[in-house]
C-alpha positions in Angstrom: 6.9 4.2 -14.2 10.3 3.0 -15.2 11.1 2.0 -11.5 7.9 0.0 -11.3 8.6 -1.9 -14.5 12.1 -2.8 -13.2 10.6 -4.2 -10.0 8.1 -6.3 -12.0 10.8 -7.7 -14.3 13.2 -8.4 -11.4 10.6 -10.3 -9.4 9.5 -12.3 -12.4 13.0 -13.3 -13.4 14.1 -14.1 -9.8 11.0 -16.3 -9.3 11.5 -18.1 -12.6 15.2 -18.9 -12.0 14.6 -20.1 -8.4 11.6 -22.3 -9.2 13.2 -23.9 -12.3 16.4 -24.7 -10.4 14.8 -26.4 -7.4 14.4 -30.2 -7.1 11.3 -29.9 -4.9 7.7 -29.7 -6.3 7.1 -26.3 -7.9 4.3 -25.3 -5.5 6.3 -25.8 -2.3 6.9 -22.3 -0.9 3.8 -20.7 -2.3 1.6 -19.0 0.3 -1.3 -16.6 0.8 -1.9 -13.8 3.3 -5.4 -12.5 4.1 -5.9 -9.5 6.4 -7.1 -6.0 6.8 -5.4 -2.6 6.9 -5.9 0.9 8.4 -5.1 3.6 5.8 -4.1 7.3 5.9 -3.6 9.9 3.2 -1.5 13.1 3.4 -2.0 16.0 1.1 0.2 19.1 1.1 -0.2 22.3 -0.8 2.9 24.4 -1.4 2.4 27.9 -2.9 4.5 28.7 -5.9 3.7 32.4 -5.8 5.3 35.3 -3.9 6.8 35.2 -0.4 4.6 32.3 0.8 6.3 29.7 -1.4 7.9 28.1 1.7 4.7 27.5 3.6 2.9 24.2 3.2 -0.8 23.6 4.0 -1.2 20.0 5.1 -4.4 18.1 5.1 -4.5 14.6 6.7 -7.2 12.0 6.1 -6.5 9.6 9.0 -9.9 8.7 10.5 -10.5 5.0 11.0 -11.0 3.3 7.6 -10.3 -0.4 7.3 -9.9 -2.3 4.0 -9.3 -6.0 3.3 -6.0 -7.1 1.8 -5.0 -10.2 -0.2 -1.4 -11.3 -1.1 0.2 -14.3 -2.7 3.9 -15.0 -2.3 6.7 -17.5 -2.9 9.4 -18.3 -0.3 12.9 -18.7 -1.8 15.2 -20.6 0.5 19.0 -20.8 0.3 21.2 -23.7 1.0 23.2 -23.4 4.3 21.2 -20.2 5.2 18.4 -21.2 7.4 18.0 -17.7 8.8 17.5 -15.9 5.6 14.9 -16.0 2.8 13.7 -13.8 -0.1 10.0 -13.6 -0.7 8.6 -12.1 -3.9 4.9 -11.2 -3.7 1.9 -9.8 -5.5 -1.5 -8.7 -4.2 -4.5 -6.5 -4.3 -5.2 -3.7 -1.9 -7.4 -0.6 -1.6 -5.6 2.2 0.1 -6.4 5.9 0.7 -7.9 7.8 3.6 -11.0 9.1 5.3 -11.3 12.6 6.6 -12.7 13.6 10.0 -16.3 14.5 10.3 -16.8 18.2 10.2 -19.2 20.0 12.6 -21.7 20.4 9.8 -21.6 16.6 9.1 -19.3 16.7 6.0 -16.7 13.9 5.5 -15.0 12.3 2.5 -13.0 9.2 1.5 -10.4 8.9 -1.2 -10.1 5.3 -2.4 -7.1 4.0 -4.5 -7.6 0.4 -5.9 -4.2 -1.1 -6.7 -2.2 -4.2 -7.7 1.0 -4.4 -5.7 4.2 -6.4 -6.3 7.4 -6.4 -4.5 10.3 -8.2 -2.8 10.7 -9.0 0.9 14.2 -10.0 2.2 13.4 -11.9 5.4 15.5 -12.6 8.5 14.4 -15.5 10.6 14.9 -15.6 14.4 14.6 -19.0 16.3 12.7 -20.5 13.4 9.5 -18.7 14.3 9.8 -14.9 14.1 10.5 -13.3 10.7 11.6 -9.6 10.3 11.6 -8.1 6.9 12.4 -4.7 5.4 10.4 -4.4 2.2 9.9 -2.5 -1.0 7.0 -2.6 -3.5 5.6 -1.0 -6.5 1.9 -0.4 -7.1 -0.2 -0.1 -10.2 -3.2 2.1 -9.4 -6.3 0.9 -11.1 -8.6 3.7 -10.1 -9.0 6.7 -7.7 -12.5 7.5 -6.4 -13.5 10.4 -4.2 -16.6 9.9 -2.1 -18.3 12.9 -0.4 -21.0 13.0 2.2 -22.7 16.1 1.0 -20.5 19.2 0.7 -18.7 21.6 3.1 -21.0 24.4 4.4 -24.1 22.6 3.2 -27.3 23.8 4.9 -28.5 21.6 7.7 -32.0 21.6 6.2 -30.7 19.8 3.1 -30.4 16.0 3.3 -26.9 14.6 2.9 -26.0 11.6 0.8 -22.8 9.9 -0.5 -21.7 11.0 -3.9 -18.8 9.7 -6.0 -16.3 11.3 -8.5 -13.6 9.6 -10.5 -10.2 11.2 -10.1 -8.1 8.5 -11.8 -6.8 11.0 -14.4 -5.4 13.3 -11.7 -3.1 10.7 -10.2 -0.1 8.6 -11.4 -0.7 5.0 -12.4 2.3 3.9 -10.4 3.7 4.5 -6.9 6.5 3.2 -4.7 6.4 2.2 -1.0 8.9 1.1 1.6 7.9 -0.9 4.6 8.7 -3.3 7.4 7.0 -6.6 8.3 7.0 -9.0 11.3 5.5 -12.5 11.0 5.3 -15.3 13.6 4.6 -18.9 12.8 2.0 -20.3 15.1 1.8 -23.8 13.4 3.9 -25.5 10.8 2.0 -23.9 7.8 0.1 -21.0 9.5 1.3 -17.6 10.6 0.1 -14.2 11.9 1.8 -10.9 11.3 1.8 -7.1 11.0 3.3 -4.8 8.4 3.6 -1.1 7.8 4.0 0.6 4.4 5.1 4.2 3.8 4.6 5.9 0.4 7.8 7.4 -0.9 6.5 8.9 -4.2 4.1 11.7 -4.9 1.0 10.2 -6.5 -0.5 13.5 -7.7 0.0 14.7 -11.3 0.6 18.4 -10.8 -1.0 20.7 -13.3 -1.5 23.8 -11.1 0.6 26.9 -11.7 -0.2 28.3 -8.2 0.3 25.3 -6.0 2.5 22.2 -5.9 0.3 19.4 -4.6 1.9 16.3 -3.0 -0.1 13.2 -2.0 1.4 10.3 -0.2 -0.1 7.3 1.7 0.7 5.1 4.7 -1.1 1.9 5.7 -0.9 -0.5 8.6 -2.0 -4.1 8.2 -2.6 -7.3 10.2 -2.9 -10.7 8.5 -3.1 -14.5 8.7 -0.9 -16.5 6.4 -0.9 -20.1 5.1 2.1 -21.6 3.1 2.0 -24.8 1.1 
């Protein structure tokens, strides 16, 4: 939680100092990116008992599950450095993962609704292509599990989607690192891709028999417009 707060404070102070010190109109440099992302979720269970404590059981939810993304950002330019920018951003995204469909028809989805904020140092090549290593913090609003019936359910029973709230089982904050590539197709429009890798365990462990670790990755495509 402390790391997330530091990211929020840093981005806010940086944005305020740069905007207040520029001679151009304050809205120059603001932009928006709208896109969609493919999400995966990795859960590992590590035994804390006996001789099996070195063996991990890993479950991956990586079936195709696409969610929309929305991000606003501000481009900070530097004098005499036309090939480098810093871009603070904030956005909304729903990440998580969808399991494969079992032979009996069972499947599930874990959905994490979040607000994300971060900083993107950007290197510009030939005034068109932008390459950016990135870091961001996420505030997790809610975690919902959705189940299509149950495992081992009799085929004679009808299946339907059911929901359960798991928000109290997961941390409210998470950190991710990523890389981004964006290409300007017109003066104010751009297209791009980005990949994010979760670097913190989001699960709140309360089990004395297993250590549970949950991390996420997501891969996005987007269209951008800058004022």
